[in-house]
C-alpha positions as CSV (number, residue, x, y, z in Angstrom):
1,M,132.4,126.1,149.2
2,N,131.4,127.9,146.0
3,S,127.8,128.7,145.0
4,G,127.5,125.6,142.8
5,S,128.6,123.3,145.6
6,R,126.3,124.9,148.0
7,G,123.4,124.5,145.6
8,R,124.1,120.9,145.1
9,A,124.4,120.3,148.8
10,L,121.1,122.1,149.4
11,L,119.4,120.0,146.7
12,V,120.6,116.8,148.2
13,A,119.5,117.9,151.7
14,V,116.0,118.5,150.4
15,I,115.6,115.5,148.0
16,I,116.9,112.7,150.2
17,P,114.3,113.2,153.0
18,L,111.6,113.4,150.3
19,L,112.8,110.2,148.8
20,N,112.8,108.5,152.2
21,L,109.2,109.5,152.7
22,L,108.2,108.2,149.3
23,T,109.9,104.8,149.9
24,V,108.3,104.2,153.3
25,P,105.6,101.6,152.7
26,A,102.1,102.4,153.8
27,H,101.9,99.4,156.0
28,A,104.8,100.7,158.1
29,Q,102.8,103.7,159.2
30,E,102.0,103.8,162.9
31,R,98.5,102.8,164.0
32,E,96.4,103.0,167.1
33,V,96.8,100.4,169.9
34,S,95.4,100.2,173.4
35,F,97.0,98.5,176.4
36,E,95.1,97.8,179.6
37,W,96.0,96.2,182.9
38,D,93.5,94.0,184.8
39,A,93.3,93.7,188.5
40,A,95.5,90.5,188.5
41,G,98.4,92.3,186.9
42,R,97.9,91.0,183.3
43,L,98.4,93.3,180.3
44,Y,96.0,93.1,177.4
45,L,96.1,94.8,174.1
46,S,93.7,95.6,171.3
47,V,94.7,96.5,167.7
48,S,93.1,96.3,164.3
49,Y,94.8,95.0,161.1
50,R,91.9,94.8,158.7
51,D,94.0,96.2,155.9
52,V,95.7,92.9,155.5
53,V,92.4,91.6,154.1
54,D,92.6,92.6,150.5
55,A,90.0,92.1,147.7
56,A,91.5,88.6,146.9
57,T,91.1,87.5,150.5
58,R,87.5,88.8,150.7
59,R,86.7,86.9,147.5
60,K,88.2,83.8,149.0
61,L,86.1,84.1,152.2
62,S,83.0,84.8,150.2
63,R,83.6,81.6,148.1
64,G,83.9,79.6,151.3
65,L,87.6,78.7,150.8
66,P,89.6,77.9,154.0
67,T,91.6,80.9,155.2
68,V,94.1,81.4,158.0
69,I,95.1,84.8,159.4
70,V,98.1,84.9,161.8
71,L,99.2,87.7,164.0
72,T,102.6,87.6,165.8
73,A,103.8,90.6,167.9
74,T,106.3,91.9,170.4
75,V,105.8,94.6,173.1
76,Y,108.5,97.3,173.6
77,R,109.1,100.1,176.0
78,V,109.7,103.5,174.4
79,G,113.4,104.3,174.3
80,S,114.5,100.6,174.2
81,T,115.0,98.1,171.4
82,E,114.8,95.1,173.7
83,P,111.4,93.4,173.5
84,L,109.6,92.9,176.8
85,S,107.1,90.2,175.8
86,T,105.5,88.4,172.9
87,T,102.0,87.4,171.9
88,A,100.2,85.8,169.0
89,Q,96.7,85.1,167.6
90,T,95.8,82.6,164.8
91,C,92.4,82.4,163.2
92,K,91.4,79.5,160.9
93,V,88.2,80.1,158.9
94,T,86.2,77.3,157.2
95,W,82.9,77.5,155.5
96,H,80.3,74.8,156.4
97,V,77.5,74.4,153.8
98,W,75.0,72.7,156.1
99,E,75.3,75.3,158.8
100,E,75.5,78.1,156.3
101,A,78.1,79.7,158.4
102,W,81.9,80.0,158.9
103,R,83.6,77.9,161.6
104,V,86.2,80.2,163.1
105,E,88.9,78.6,165.3
106,I,90.9,81.2,167.3
107,T,94.1,80.3,169.1
108,R,95.7,82.8,171.4
109,P,97.5,82.9,174.8
110,G,95.3,81.1,177.3
111,G,93.8,78.6,174.9
112,S,91.5,78.2,171.9
113,E,87.9,78.8,171.1
114,T,85.5,78.0,168.2
115,R,82.8,80.3,167.0
116,W,80.1,80.0,164.3
117,I,79.8,83.3,162.3
118,A,77.2,84.0,159.6
119,T,78.8,87.0,157.8
120,V,82.1,88.0,156.3
121,E,82.0,91.2,158.4
122,G,81.7,89.1,161.5
123,V,84.6,87.0,160.5
124,L,86.7,90.1,160.0
125,R,85.8,91.4,163.5
126,K,87.1,88.2,165.0
127,C,90.1,87.5,162.7
128,A,91.4,90.8,161.4
129,E,91.4,92.4,164.9
130,A,92.9,91.4,168.2
131,R,90.6,92.5,171.1
132,G,91.7,91.8,174.7
133,L,94.7,89.8,173.6
134,L,96.9,88.8,176.5
135,A,100.3,90.4,176.0
136,A,102.3,90.3,179.3
137,D,102.2,90.3,183.0
138,R,103.8,92.3,185.8
139,S,106.9,90.1,185.8
140,Q,107.5,91.0,182.2
141,V,106.4,94.7,182.1
142,R,107.4,96.4,185.3
143,T,107.5,100.0,183.9
144,S,104.7,102.6,183.7
145,A,106.4,104.1,180.6
146,P,104.6,104.2,177.3
147,L,104.6,100.9,175.3
148,Y,104.3,100.1,171.6
149,L,103.8,97.0,169.5
150,R,105.7,95.6,166.5
151,A,103.6,93.1,164.6
152,K,103.4,90.9,161.5
153,V,100.2,89.6,160.1
154,Q,100.0,86.9,157.4
155,V,97.1,85.5,155.4
156,D,97.6,81.8,154.6
157,P,101.3,81.4,155.5
158,L,102.8,78.8,153.3
159,S,105.0,77.2,156.0
160,P,103.1,74.0,157.2
161,E,104.9,74.2,160.6
162,L,103.8,77.7,161.5
163,L,100.3,77.0,163.0
164,G,101.6,74.0,164.9
165,K,104.4,76.0,166.4
166,I,102.2,78.8,167.5
167,K,99.5,76.5,168.9
168,R,102.1,74.6,171.0
169,W,103.7,77.9,172.1
170,V,100.4,79.5,173.3
171,S,99.0,76.3,174.9
172,R,102.0,75.5,177.1
173,P,101.3,75.4,180.8
174,T,102.6,78.7,182.1
175,G,101.2,81.6,184.1
176,T,100.4,83.8,181.2
177,A,101.2,81.7,178.1
178,T,103.4,84.6,176.8
179,A,107.1,84.4,176.2
180,A,109.5,86.9,177.7
181,P,113.3,87.4,177.9
182,G,114.8,84.5,179.8
183,D,112.1,82.1,178.6
184,S,113.6,79.2,176.5
185,L,111.0,79.9,173.8
186,F,111.5,83.7,173.6
187,S,114.3,83.7,171.1
188,T,112.5,81.0,169.1
189,F,109.4,83.3,168.9
190,T,111.2,86.5,168.0
191,G,113.6,84.9,165.6
192,L,111.4,82.4,163.8
193,F,107.8,83.8,164.0
194,L,108.6,87.5,163.5
195,Q,111.5,87.3,161.1
196,R,111.6,84.0,159.2
197,I,108.0,82.8,159.0
198,G,108.2,82.4,155.2
199,E,105.9,83.4,152.4
200,A,102.2,84.0,152.6
201,E,99.4,85.0,150.2
202,A,99.3,88.4,151.9
203,E,101.5,90.0,154.6
204,L,101.4,93.1,156.7
205,K,104.0,94.6,159.1
206,F,103.3,97.5,161.3
207,V,104.4,99.5,164.4
208,T,101.9,101.1,166.7
209,K,101.9,104.4,168.4
210,A,103.3,104.5,171.9
211,V,100.7,104.7,174.7
212,I,100.6,104.4,178.5
213,P,98.6,101.3,179.5
214,K,95.3,102.0,181.3
215,R,95.1,101.1,184.9
216,P,92.5,98.6,186.1
217,P,89.2,100.0,187.2
């Protein structure tokens, strides 16, 4: 190889990695997550996705317009591309004039709850974060290896079926209300919810850092 060819090869070797870095979207960067077992062998996770709430969504909340924020996620073991379990959380926010507060309906594995919240910051704490979200049990995650999360968050998804599907999925009568390989709904969740949900007013995808779940106290 002559000096000109070597120079071009070196230039390509330097430029291509730089271009790859420049084209990686900010929302694909890894973020913090925590996993924790309880004494009954259930795995819970906590993660924040406040960056999905942009200025337009904040204005919408401040004006009292109905807003829905949906998280769908799968849990993986480091070194494997096969998901171990799935989880989801939906949050429907509605302003009520007479109460001067937002009615927040949260649906997640294990059931639903309704809260009355007086500030936008309080709404974000409940709806743009998942705290103590049921993710799996010992039948699904049998390893002590580090785990990570792949997730999609949507604000006001345009598919009218989405919320109904998630609500039916998380409210079904099972031990953990999460779907795992071998479950008849597992391929439905990973295929439809995570890949083909449809358009939304805002969308965020992210992968978390890998961490070893904390043991129960």
